[in-house]
Every structure is written in structure tokens, then in C-alpha cells.
C-alpha positions, 0 to 999 in steps of 0.5 A: 519518477518521484512516484516510483521512489515513493512506491519503493519507499512505501513497500520497504516500510510495509515490509519492515512493519510486517517483519516486525510483527512476525509476518512475511514481507509479502505484505508489501505487495498490498501497498503496490496493489492499492497504490496502482488500483487507487491511481487507476480509479482516480484517473477514471474519476478525473476523466469522467469529471472532464478535468483533463490534466487535472485528472492526473492530480486526482489519480495521484490523490487516490494513489496516496489514499490507497497507500494510506489504506494499505499502511493502515491494514498492515499496521493493524495486523496482529502479531503472528502466533508463536508456535511452541512445541513441547520439549521431549 
């Protein structure tokens, strides 16, 4: 349950950062995508290592790593170019 709250908070933060930079809020989906991909990869690695329930902790660690990567990518986005139309 705490995972869901963390994921919602992450997506809201990413959407706010993207909007601040003049981008769409769709960049928040990157956070959810990287979170779930990290969790799946971490789970597979934990199972291959034979950690049993410890594999869940590895999955959560990889999910946090995915969230950090998504945050870094969105934070590094340049400001959206402003299109200026000449006055007639």
C-alpha cells in the first residue's frame, strides 16, 4: 500500500517539474514506467539469486532506482522553446 502512495507522489512531482519547464504532464508516465520496470527486473534478479522473500526487497530497491532515474531525466529536461509569432 505504501508503494502506491510513493508512486502517486512520484508521478505528481514529475508532472509538476515537467509543467514548470513548459512540458506536458505526460512526463509523469516515465516515473511509473521506470518504477514498474525496475521492480520487475529487481524481482527477477532476486529470484535468480534465490533470495526468496528477500527478492521483494531487491525489487523495491530497483523500483527506487528506476524512480531516481526517471526523476533525473525529467529534472534534466531543457526548458520548452517558446514560439514567438511576429505581430502584423
